[in-house]
N, C-alpha and C positions, 0 to 999 in steps of 0.2 A: 112433605107433600109431594106427590108425583108431579113431574114436569109436564108441560103440554105435550100432547101426542106428537111424536116425531116423524112417523111414517104411516102411510095408509096401510101398507101390507104388514101383517104381524110377523114376528119371529116365531117359528114353529119349534115346539119342544116335544120330542118323542119320549113319552114316559112320565107318569104322574106320581112317582115315588118321592121320597124326601129330597133327592137331588133335583129332580125336575121341577118340583114346586118351589124349592129354594131359588132356583134359577129364574123361574117365572116372576117371583116376587121381587128379587133383586133387580131384574130388568125393568119391571114396571115402576120401581122406585126411581129409576133413571128416565122415565118417560117413554119407554118402549112398549108398544102393544104386543101382547104375547098370546099364542094359542097353544094350549097344552093338549096333546093327543094321548089319551090313556087307552090301552088295549082292553082292559077288563070292563065289567059293567058298572063299576063304581070306583071312586077314589078311596083306596084303603091301603093299609100297610100290613104285610104279612110278617110275622115274627113276634118277638117278645121283648126282652130287656135290651137296653142300649146304654152304654156308659158315655157321659157327656163331660169331656175334659175342658179345662179353662180356655183352650183355643177355640172350642166350639161356641162357648158363651161370648167370647170376644168377637167372633164373626157375627153371631146373632145380634149383638148390641149394635153393630153397624147399620142394621136394618130395623132396629127397634123391637126385636122379638125375644130378647134374652129373658125378660121377666115372664113372658108367656111360657117359655120353655121350662122355667123353674116352677111354675104354678102347681103342676101335678107330679113333680119329680121328688125323689128321695135324696137327701144329702147325707151320705154315710160319714160317720166320724172318722173312719180309717179304712185303708186297704191292707189286707194281710195275706201272706202266703203261709200255708201249712203243709206239712209233709203228709201225703195221702197214705203212706204206709204206717208211720208211727203215730200220727196225729199231732205231733209237736208243732208249735208255731215257729217258723223259720225267721220271719221278719214282719214288720208292720210299718206302714207309712201313714202319718197323720193327714187327714183331709180337712174337711170343715173349715174353720177359721184360719188354720195354718196355711192351707192351700190358697185360699182367697188372698191372704196377706202377701204371700210370695208371688203369685201370678196375676193378681188383680181381678180374678174371676173364680167362681167356685168349681167344684167337681161334684157331679150329681149322676144319678142313674134314673132312667125313666123307661116307660113302655114305648116301643116304636110307634104304636098307634097314636099315643099322646103327642109325640114329636111331629108325626105326620099331620095330625089335626091342627097343630099350631100354624103350619105353613098353608094347609088347605084353607083354614079360616081367613088367613091374611090374603090369600089369592082371591077368595070369594068376595072380600071387601074392596078389591081393586077393580075399577071400571076399565082397566087396561088388560086384564087377564080374562081370557075365555077358556073354560074348562070343558072338555068333551070326553065322553066315554065311548066304548065300543069302536075305538079307532086304532086298529092294529097296523103299524107300519110294515110294509113289505119291501118297498124300494123308494128311490127318489131320483129326481132329475135336477141337475144344476146347470142352468143355461148362461151363467155368468151375471145375470141381472136379478134372477129370482130362483127359488128352489121349489119344486113341486113334489110334495109327499104323495106317494102312491100307496093306498091303503089296501088291506086284505080283501075288502069287498069291491075293489075296483075304483073306489072314489079317489079323486085327485084334489089335493089341497095346496094352494099356492101361498108361499110366504116369502119374506125378505131373506130369510136364512133358516137353517135347520140345526138344532142342537140335539144330539143323540144322548138321551138320559135313559137309555133302554137296557141298562144293566150288564151283567157279566156276559150274557149271550147276545150282545147287541147286534142287531141287523145293520145299524148305521156303521158300526166299526167294521163289520164284515166287508162292507163295500169300499170304505175309504182306506182301511189298513190291510185287510185281507190276511191276517196272521193266524187263521184257523181257530181251533177250539181252545178254551182256557186250559191252563196247566193244572192238572189234578195233583193235589198235595199229598194224597195218601192219608189225610186226616178226615174224620167224620165228626160232626157236631150233632148232638141230640139236645133238644130244648123242651122245656115244660114250664108251666106257671101254676103255682098253687095259691089258693086263697090263704089268708093269714091264719085262719082257724084250723087249716089242714096241716100246719107245720107244728110239730111237737115243740113245746116251750123251750126245752133244752137244746133244740137244734136251730131255733130262730136266732138270727144274729143281725145287728144293725149295720155291720161292716160289709164291704165287698170282700168276700173270702174266696181265695183260690187254693184248692187242694192239689198239689203237684205230685204226680206219680209217674212211674216208668211208662212212657208211651201213652199216658192218659192224664187228664186233669178235669176237675170239677170246679165250676164257679157258681156262687149263689149270692143273692142280695135282694133286699126289698124293692118293691116297685109301687108306684101310684100312692105316694104318701104313706107307704107301709101297709097298704091293704092287700097287696099281692107279694108273692115270693118267686123270684126268677131263678131257674136252674139251667145251666148249660154244661153238658158232659161231652168231652172231646176224647177221641182215641184214634189210634192208627188203624187203618183198614184199607183194603183194596176195592171195597164196594164203590160203585159209581152210579149215581142217578142225577140227572139234570134237574135243577130246580131247588126251591127253598122250603118246601112244605110237604115232603113225603112222610109217610108213617115209619117210625123207627121200630126196630126189633128189640124188645126188652131183654130177651134171652142173650142176644149178642152183647148188649150193653153190660149186663151183669157178669158175663163171662170175662169181658175186658177189665172190669174193676174187681175181679175176684180176690185179688191180693191186698186190697186196700183196708183201711182201719174201719172200726165199727160205725163211727159217725158218718162216714161217706156211704157205707152200705145202707145204713138206716135212711139217709136222705134219698138215695136212689130208689129205695124200696117203697117210698111214698107215692111214686108215680106209676100209674097203670098204663098211660098212653103218652108216647113221646112223638114229637116231630123231629125229623132229621134233615140235614143237608150235607153234601160233600163239599169240603173246603177247597176252593180253587183260587188261583190268581193268574197273573200274566207277567211276563218280563217287562220291566219298565221300557217305555219308548219316549223319544224326545219330541215327537210331533204327532198330534192327533187331530189335525185340521186339514181340510182340502177344500179350496175355494170358499164357498159360502156354507160349508158344513163343518161342524166340530163335535167333539165328544165331551162328556162331563161325568164325574163320579166313576162308578164301576165300569162304565163303558170305556172310559179313558185309562184308568189305572186300578183295576180290581186288585184287592189285597186280602190277605188272610186276616182274621179278626183279632190276632193276638195283641195288637196295640189299641184296639177299640176305636179306630179312627176312620172307618169307611164313610160314615155320615159326616164326620167332621171335614174330611178332605173334599167331599161333594159340596158342602156349604162354603168352604173357602173358594173352591172352583167358581161357584155361582157369583160370589162377590168380585172375584178377579175378572171374570168374563164380562160382567156388567160394567166394570170400570174400563176395561179395554174398549168395549163398544162405545162407551160414553166419550172416551178420549180420542178415538180414531176417526179418520175421514171416510173410511170404507169398512164394510164387513170383512173383506179379505184381510186388510191390515190388522184389524182387531183379532181375527181368528189365527193369524200368524203369531201375533205377540203373546196371546194368552197362554199357549202351552209352554212357551219359553220362560214365562214367569213361574210356571207351576211344576215342570217336570222334575227338577232337582229335589224339591220337597216331597212330592208324591212318590217319586222313585225311591227316596230314602225310606219313607214309611213302608213301601212294599217290601223292600229287602230286609229292613229291621224286623218287620212282622214275622218273616220266615225264621229269622234267628231266634226270636222269642218263642216260637213254636218248639224249637229244639231245646231251648233253655227250660221251658216248663216241663218237658217230657224227659228230662235227663234221667239216666239210670246208672247204677254202680258208682264208680269213682267220679264220673261227671256230676252225679247228683250231689256227692259230698262237696265237690269244688263249688258247685252252684250255691249250695246252702251257705258256705263260708263267705262267698263273694257278696251275698245280698244281706248279710246279717245287719250291717249298719248303712244300708242304702238310704240315700236322701233324695232331695229334689234335683241335684246337680245333673243327673243323667236325663232329666225330663225337660230341661230348659229349652233345648233346640226345638222340641215339639210344642210345648205349651206357651212359650213366649212369642210365638209367631204373630206378626201383623200382616194381613193380606195387602199386597200392593194395590 
């Protein structure tokens, strides 16, 4: 049960995505009033599939939402890597019961909108969380006692503190860190979702399947209890567009995958319209707070998607930040402590995700070495990521 309201002024959160809502709910569970400022006209999540590893369910359990996250998810029996050129299976890792037995929590895949809805519903059920749309943050002022968010329409909203959950191109980060634009990786992702009956029976698979090819890969898996099928195709490209929801060019996609095996081409050929985004990240930093302002999720530590941990790190951030505020005598102390508890872990994920991108896209001799190295891969290399307990 939420604690009694602790301050008259709310903590302001810029951004109503998964990270922003997770932070709002985690803070409300500690008794803090929160005001979430979302720039769009509604609270919704752009995107498609998302993989939920055991550390994500461990974090969700801390705030009582793990069962809700599982309700509409798909629990794949295994994760496998196949060669996109020959079609052969390189390796397979059991999930389902084996994963739960080893890490204490399951591995699942879900639609981003379903995950977002879990946190949105939780926030809507809390009398300490206020949700507002059409509130686009442009600037803020920190006077040492309060923070005033300055909105795009000129409105001014006062709060006890400000948490920037405003993503890769964060306005909040721009002001307190000032490290310029994100790092463009040179990789582009195309995503699409098919209905179950649109997938040929011989191509539908219950597992998370990754087809690894030279400078390309394709991932597919079921969503929403098996009613949908998620596809993400990634390839190297110099194209750059800011955002997460641009239309992709099917001709470019098929050109990049021209040398792949028949199953990959057949799967890609089932999609007539793709959405695309340019994969970006940033160099890890040790501190992402200043005074009564801090960052969370992609605003603090944007990462490439190769470890499927962006949402997971944001959820862990939310729990850690709520704990720091609960334990500290001042906002400033809490905001100094929070990044120090998080930066080694989030930085490791950022850098490891880059390595996995090269690993998936290996060519020539590197590809042969990779295939040999992963033939008997087990859970050992995942323990640092999945066994984590949030401080």
